[in-house]
VMD Tcl script that builds the backbone (N, CA, C; Angstrom):
set m [mol new atoms 273]
animate dup $m
set s [atomselect $m all]
$s set {name element resname resid chain x y z} {
  {N N MET 1 A 20.226 -20.635 199.266}
  {CA C MET 1 A 21.680 -20.042 198.465}
  {C C MET 1 A 21.771 -18.569 199.235}
  {N N LYS 2 A 23.145 -18.420 199.531}
  {CA C LYS 2 A 23.742 -17.163 200.065}
  {C C LYS 2 A 23.654 -16.149 199.077}
  {N N ALA 3 A 23.155 -14.895 199.371}
  {CA C ALA 3 A 23.055 -13.724 198.141}
  {C C ALA 3 A 23.588 -12.631 198.869}
  {N N ARG 4 A 23.401 -11.501 198.003}
  {CA C ARG 4 A 23.458 -10.033 198.375}
  {C C ARG 4 A 22.879 -9.325 197.515}
  {N N ALA 5 A 22.186 -8.374 198.017}
  {CA C ALA 5 A 21.041 -7.456 197.244}
  {C C ALA 5 A 21.586 -5.858 197.730}
  {N N HIS 6 A 21.922 -5.138 196.681}
  {CA C HIS 6 A 22.053 -3.532 196.707}
  {C C HIS 6 A 20.921 -3.255 196.245}
  {N N LEU 7 A 20.155 -2.264 197.436}
  {CA C LEU 7 A 18.940 -1.508 197.274}
  {C C LEU 7 A 19.313 -0.040 197.088}
  {N N TYR 8 A 18.487 0.686 196.078}
  {CA C TYR 8 A 18.384 2.114 196.216}
  {C C TYR 8 A 16.836 2.472 196.139}
  {N N ILE 9 A 16.535 2.998 197.267}
  {CA C ILE 9 A 15.185 3.182 197.574}
  {C C ILE 9 A 14.783 4.880 197.475}
  {N N SER 10 A 13.631 5.069 196.509}
  {CA C SER 10 A 13.194 6.526 196.503}
  {C C SER 10 A 12.112 6.703 196.707}
  {N N GLY 11 A 11.671 7.997 197.051}
  {CA C GLY 11 A 10.344 8.511 197.498}
  {C C GLY 11 A 10.730 9.439 198.659}
  {N N ARG 12 A 9.544 9.488 199.600}
  {CA C ARG 12 A 9.815 10.239 200.563}
  {C C ARG 12 A 10.305 9.188 201.754}
  {N N VAL 13 A 12.084 9.074 201.685}
  {CA C VAL 13 A 12.395 7.941 202.479}
  {C C VAL 13 A 13.304 8.418 203.586}
  {N N GLN 14 A 13.835 9.790 203.739}
  {CA C GLN 14 A 14.574 10.458 204.529}
  {C C GLN 14 A 13.593 11.179 205.416}
  {N N GLY 15 A 14.074 11.254 206.612}
  {CA C GLY 15 A 13.411 11.901 207.742}
  {C C GLY 15 A 12.117 11.118 208.183}
  {N N VAL 16 A 12.153 10.053 207.988}
  {CA C VAL 16 A 10.847 9.319 208.205}
  {C C VAL 16 A 11.089 7.787 209.128}
  {N N ASN 17 A 12.395 7.808 209.617}
  {CA C ASN 17 A 12.997 6.724 210.461}
  {C C ASN 17 A 13.274 5.397 209.440}
  {N N PHE 18 A 13.499 5.606 208.098}
  {CA C PHE 18 A 13.523 4.465 207.027}
  {C C PHE 18 A 14.754 3.659 207.172}
  {N N ARG 19 A 15.852 4.444 207.824}
  {CA C ARG 19 A 16.951 3.700 208.347}
  {C C ARG 19 A 16.873 2.741 209.259}
  {N N TRP 20 A 16.131 3.352 210.408}
  {CA C TRP 20 A 15.749 2.657 211.631}
  {C C TRP 20 A 14.686 1.256 211.033}
  {N N PHE 21 A 13.978 1.666 210.392}
  {CA C PHE 21 A 12.903 0.812 209.765}
  {C C PHE 21 A 13.817 -0.613 209.087}
  {N N THR 22 A 14.780 -0.181 208.265}
  {CA C THR 22 A 15.337 -1.027 207.195}
  {C C THR 22 A 15.941 -2.003 208.227}
  {N N SER 23 A 16.776 -1.403 209.419}
  {CA C SER 23 A 17.669 -2.254 210.453}
  {C C SER 23 A 16.834 -3.138 211.171}
  {N N GLU 24 A 15.824 -2.906 211.562}
  {CA C GLU 24 A 14.764 -3.593 212.274}
  {C C GLU 24 A 14.234 -4.691 211.332}
  {N N VAL 25 A 13.963 -4.640 209.955}
  {CA C VAL 25 A 13.504 -5.896 209.092}
  {C C VAL 25 A 14.709 -6.770 208.948}
  {N N ALA 26 A 16.054 -5.991 208.970}
  {CA C ALA 26 A 17.133 -7.022 208.683}
  {C C ALA 26 A 17.073 -7.743 209.865}
  {N N GLN 27 A 17.207 -7.331 211.138}
  {CA C GLN 27 A 17.457 -7.751 212.287}
  {C C GLN 27 A 16.215 -9.157 212.262}
  {N N ALA 28 A 15.038 -8.755 212.199}
  {CA C ALA 28 A 13.674 -9.641 211.973}
  {C C ALA 28 A 14.238 -10.710 211.153}
  {N N PHE 29 A 14.916 -10.533 210.144}
  {CA C PHE 29 A 14.882 -11.616 209.198}
  {C C PHE 29 A 16.623 -12.098 209.274}
  {N N LYS 30 A 17.396 -11.525 210.253}
  {CA C LYS 30 A 18.504 -12.327 210.697}
  {C C LYS 30 A 19.432 -12.114 209.322}
  {N N LEU 31 A 19.530 -10.971 208.711}
  {CA C LEU 31 A 20.123 -10.761 207.466}
  {C C LEU 31 A 21.356 -9.818 208.200}
  {N N ALA 32 A 22.621 -9.761 207.100}
  {CA C ALA 32 A 23.564 -8.893 207.522}
  {C C ALA 32 A 23.394 -7.724 206.473}
  {N N GLY 33 A 24.550 -6.770 206.557}
  {CA C GLY 33 A 24.301 -5.468 205.878}
  {C C GLY 33 A 24.577 -4.326 206.514}
  {N N TRP 34 A 24.157 -3.155 205.771}
  {CA C TRP 34 A 24.048 -1.623 206.308}
  {C C TRP 34 A 23.042 -1.020 205.409}
  {N N VAL 35 A 22.863 0.140 205.785}
  {CA C VAL 35 A 21.731 1.322 205.213}
  {C C VAL 35 A 22.573 2.635 205.495}
  {N N ARG 36 A 22.042 3.698 204.744}
  {CA C ARG 36 A 22.532 4.769 204.900}
  {C C ARG 36 A 21.692 5.754 203.883}
  {N N ASN 37 A 21.413 6.934 204.170}
  {CA C ASN 37 A 20.982 7.933 203.542}
  {C C ASN 37 A 22.119 8.529 202.434}
  {N N LEU 38 A 21.452 8.800 201.233}
  {CA C LEU 38 A 22.465 9.232 200.100}
  {C C LEU 38 A 22.099 11.026 199.997}
  {N N ARG 39 A 22.833 11.923 199.528}
  {CA C ARG 39 A 22.898 13.167 199.581}
  {C C ARG 39 A 21.516 13.236 198.384}
  {N N ASP 40 A 21.350 12.592 197.349}
  {CA C ASP 40 A 20.109 12.746 196.391}
  {C C ASP 40 A 18.765 12.382 197.003}
  {N N SER 41 A 18.606 12.338 198.169}
  {CA C SER 41 A 17.424 12.135 199.017}
  {C C SER 41 A 16.985 10.457 199.061}
  {N N ARG 42 A 17.904 9.667 198.438}
  {CA C ARG 42 A 17.582 8.086 198.426}
  {C C ARG 42 A 18.021 7.714 199.554}
  {N N VAL 43 A 17.858 6.461 199.780}
  {CA C VAL 43 A 18.196 5.368 200.819}
  {C C VAL 43 A 18.846 4.273 199.989}
  {N N GLU 44 A 20.067 3.886 200.602}
  {CA C GLU 44 A 21.023 2.966 199.915}
  {C C GLU 44 A 20.949 1.993 201.272}
  {N N ALA 45 A 20.903 0.410 200.820}
  {CA C ALA 45 A 20.767 -0.819 201.679}
  {C C ALA 45 A 21.509 -2.059 201.020}
  {N N VAL 46 A 21.938 -2.465 201.670}
  {CA C VAL 46 A 22.772 -3.664 201.613}
  {C C VAL 46 A 22.311 -4.726 202.383}
  {N N PHE 47 A 21.570 -5.966 202.025}
  {CA C PHE 47 A 20.931 -7.112 202.652}
  {C C PHE 47 A 22.400 -8.214 202.241}
  {N N GLU 48 A 22.746 -8.946 203.162}
  {CA C GLU 48 A 23.317 -10.319 202.964}
  {C C GLU 48 A 22.759 -11.601 203.431}
  {N N GLY 49 A 22.422 -12.601 203.057}
  {CA C GLY 49 A 22.034 -13.796 203.732}
  {C C GLY 49 A 21.131 -14.841 202.734}
  {N N ASP 50 A 20.400 -15.345 203.172}
  {CA C ASP 50 A 19.450 -16.294 202.364}
  {C C ASP 50 A 18.826 -15.465 201.190}
  {N N ARG 51 A 18.820 -16.029 199.975}
  {CA C ARG 51 A 18.283 -15.487 199.024}
  {C C ARG 51 A 16.771 -15.031 199.031}
  {N N GLU 52 A 15.775 -15.911 199.655}
  {CA C GLU 52 A 14.811 -15.921 199.713}
  {C C GLU 52 A 14.314 -15.174 200.700}
  {N N ILE 53 A 14.966 -15.038 202.059}
  {CA C ILE 53 A 14.509 -14.283 203.004}
  {C C ILE 53 A 14.860 -12.818 202.677}
  {N N ILE 54 A 15.742 -12.346 201.781}
  {CA C ILE 54 A 16.215 -11.286 201.232}
  {C C ILE 54 A 15.114 -10.520 200.316}
  {N N GLU 55 A 14.852 -11.397 199.649}
  {CA C GLU 55 A 13.454 -10.963 198.582}
  {C C GLU 55 A 12.289 -10.570 199.682}
  {N N GLN 56 A 12.037 -11.602 200.825}
  {CA C GLN 56 A 11.257 -10.670 201.842}
  {C C GLN 56 A 11.010 -9.582 202.431}
  {N N ALA 57 A 12.513 -9.319 202.686}
  {CA C ALA 57 A 13.006 -8.043 203.262}
  {C C ALA 57 A 12.631 -6.978 202.071}
  {N N ILE 58 A 13.216 -7.312 200.913}
  {CA C ILE 58 A 12.636 -6.050 199.831}
  {C C ILE 58 A 11.439 -5.639 199.834}
  {N N VAL 59 A 10.482 -7.001 200.052}
  {CA C VAL 59 A 9.103 -6.596 199.944}
  {C C VAL 59 A 8.767 -5.453 201.277}
  {N N LYS 60 A 9.295 -5.660 202.370}
  {CA C LYS 60 A 8.973 -4.846 203.251}
  {C C LYS 60 A 9.788 -3.531 203.249}
  {N N CYS 61 A 10.833 -3.304 202.402}
  {CA C CYS 61 A 11.217 -2.040 202.170}
  {C C CYS 61 A 10.674 -1.255 200.885}
  {N N LYS 62 A 9.870 -2.064 200.217}
  {CA C LYS 62 A 8.973 -1.464 199.360}
  {C C LYS 62 A 7.653 -0.959 200.041}
  {N N GLU 63 A 7.148 -1.422 201.135}
  {CA C GLU 63 A 6.106 -0.746 201.862}
  {C C GLU 63 A 6.432 0.435 202.785}
  {N N GLY 64 A 7.883 0.126 203.214}
  {CA C GLY 64 A 8.241 1.457 204.110}
  {C C GLY 64 A 7.817 1.643 205.569}
  {N N PRO 65 A 8.189 2.441 206.313}
  {CA C PRO 65 A 7.631 2.715 207.709}
  {C C PRO 65 A 6.284 3.604 207.377}
  {N N PRO 66 A 5.176 3.811 208.053}
  {CA C PRO 66 A 4.163 4.568 208.063}
  {C C PRO 66 A 4.386 5.702 207.168}
  {N N ALA 67 A 5.558 6.920 207.957}
  {CA C ALA 67 A 5.208 8.095 207.279}
  {C C ALA 67 A 5.982 8.173 205.930}
  {N N SER 68 A 6.513 6.913 205.172}
  {CA C SER 68 A 7.344 7.192 203.910}
  {C C SER 68 A 6.297 7.137 203.182}
  {N N ARG 69 A 6.870 6.891 201.569}
  {CA C ARG 69 A 6.077 6.996 200.704}
  {C C ARG 69 A 7.105 6.792 199.648}
  {N N VAL 70 A 7.335 5.212 199.515}
  {CA C VAL 70 A 8.529 4.640 198.330}
  {C C VAL 70 A 7.778 4.930 197.221}
  {N N THR 71 A 8.664 5.376 196.280}
  {CA C THR 71 A 8.307 5.363 194.674}
  {C C THR 71 A 8.810 4.353 193.946}
  {N N ASP 72 A 10.320 3.982 194.340}
  {CA C ASP 72 A 10.885 3.093 193.406}
  {C C ASP 72 A 11.974 2.428 194.630}
  {N N VAL 73 A 12.101 1.034 193.994}
  {CA C VAL 73 A 13.324 0.641 194.721}
  {C C VAL 73 A 14.165 -0.329 193.575}
  {N N GLU 74 A 15.480 0.345 193.186}
  {CA C GLU 74 A 16.351 -0.515 192.367}
  {C C GLU 74 A 17.084 -1.592 193.159}
  {N N VAL 75 A 16.785 -2.800 192.680}
  {CA C VAL 75 A 17.410 -3.909 193.376}
  {C C VAL 75 A 18.561 -4.533 192.236}
  {N N THR 76 A 19.955 -4.834 192.771}
  {CA C THR 76 A 20.632 -5.728 192.136}
  {C C THR 76 A 20.780 -6.891 193.158}
  {N N LEU 77 A 20.997 -8.014 192.452}
  {CA C LEU 77 A 20.836 -9.237 193.514}
  {C C LEU 77 A 22.439 -9.811 192.735}
  {N N GLU 78 A 23.026 -10.072 193.711}
  {CA C GLU 78 A 24.450 -10.555 193.599}
  {C C GLU 78 A 24.799 -11.703 194.288}
  {N N ASP 79 A 25.428 -12.737 193.640}
  {CA C ASP 79 A 25.769 -13.807 194.290}
  {C C ASP 79 A 27.073 -13.929 194.933}
  {N N ASP 80 A 28.020 -13.092 194.687}
  {CA C ASP 80 A 29.080 -12.856 195.771}
  {C C ASP 80 A 28.807 -11.923 196.942}
  {N N ILE 81 A 29.050 -12.522 197.950}
  {CA C ILE 81 A 28.930 -11.778 199.014}
  {C C ILE 81 A 30.084 -11.427 200.081}
  {N N GLU 82 A 30.207 -10.206 200.651}
  {CA C GLU 82 A 31.090 -9.969 201.527}
  {C C GLU 82 A 31.663 -10.435 202.854}
  {N N GLY 83 A 30.361 -11.279 203.488}
  {CA C GLY 83 A 30.544 -11.859 204.590}
  {C C GLY 83 A 30.304 -10.913 205.608}
  {N N LEU 84 A 29.253 -9.853 205.603}
  {CA C LEU 84 A 29.316 -9.095 206.620}
  {C C LEU 84 A 28.777 -9.695 207.761}
  {N N ASP 85 A 28.966 -9.000 208.873}
  {CA C ASP 85 A 28.311 -9.401 210.357}
  {C C ASP 85 A 27.456 -8.364 210.892}
  {N N GLY 86 A 26.292 -8.509 211.242}
  {CA C GLY 86 A 25.165 -7.791 211.524}
  {C C GLY 86 A 25.056 -6.734 210.625}
  {N N PHE 87 A 24.221 -5.591 211.162}
  {CA C PHE 87 A 23.696 -4.963 210.369}
  {C C PHE 87 A 23.582 -3.767 211.060}
  {N N ASP 88 A 24.310 -2.697 210.505}
  {CA C ASP 88 A 24.593 -1.236 210.759}
  {C C ASP 88 A 23.545 -0.137 209.812}
  {N N ILE 89 A 23.390 1.189 210.699}
  {CA C ILE 89 A 23.066 2.141 210.090}
  {C C ILE 89 A 24.321 3.300 210.233}
  {N N ARG 90 A 24.495 3.285 208.631}
  {CA C ARG 90 A 25.420 4.210 208.429}
  {C C ARG 90 A 25.076 5.610 208.370}
  {N N HIS 91 A 26.076 6.658 208.553}
  {CA C HIS 91 A 25.602 8.185 208.645}
  {C C HIS 91 A 26.736 8.884 207.534}
}
mol reanalyze $m
mol bondsrecalc $m
mol representation Tube
mol addrep $m
């Protein structure tokens, strides 16, 4: 089933290649969406695709890249998708 997940990732997640890592995860799992840094030091990401695959990507985001330290991942799963194409790193 197609789904959308909106993530807010907290911890040491900026300045450690977290957006690049998230993009690589999305591409590996063939998910659409985007990722960006927030001014409050969190990272925000959206994944669209198969719900089971999104769950796997969320697990990877909870791990993060080696230099990161993820302390929390807030996830909102939604059934309505925008129909995004590809995965973007937003600035």
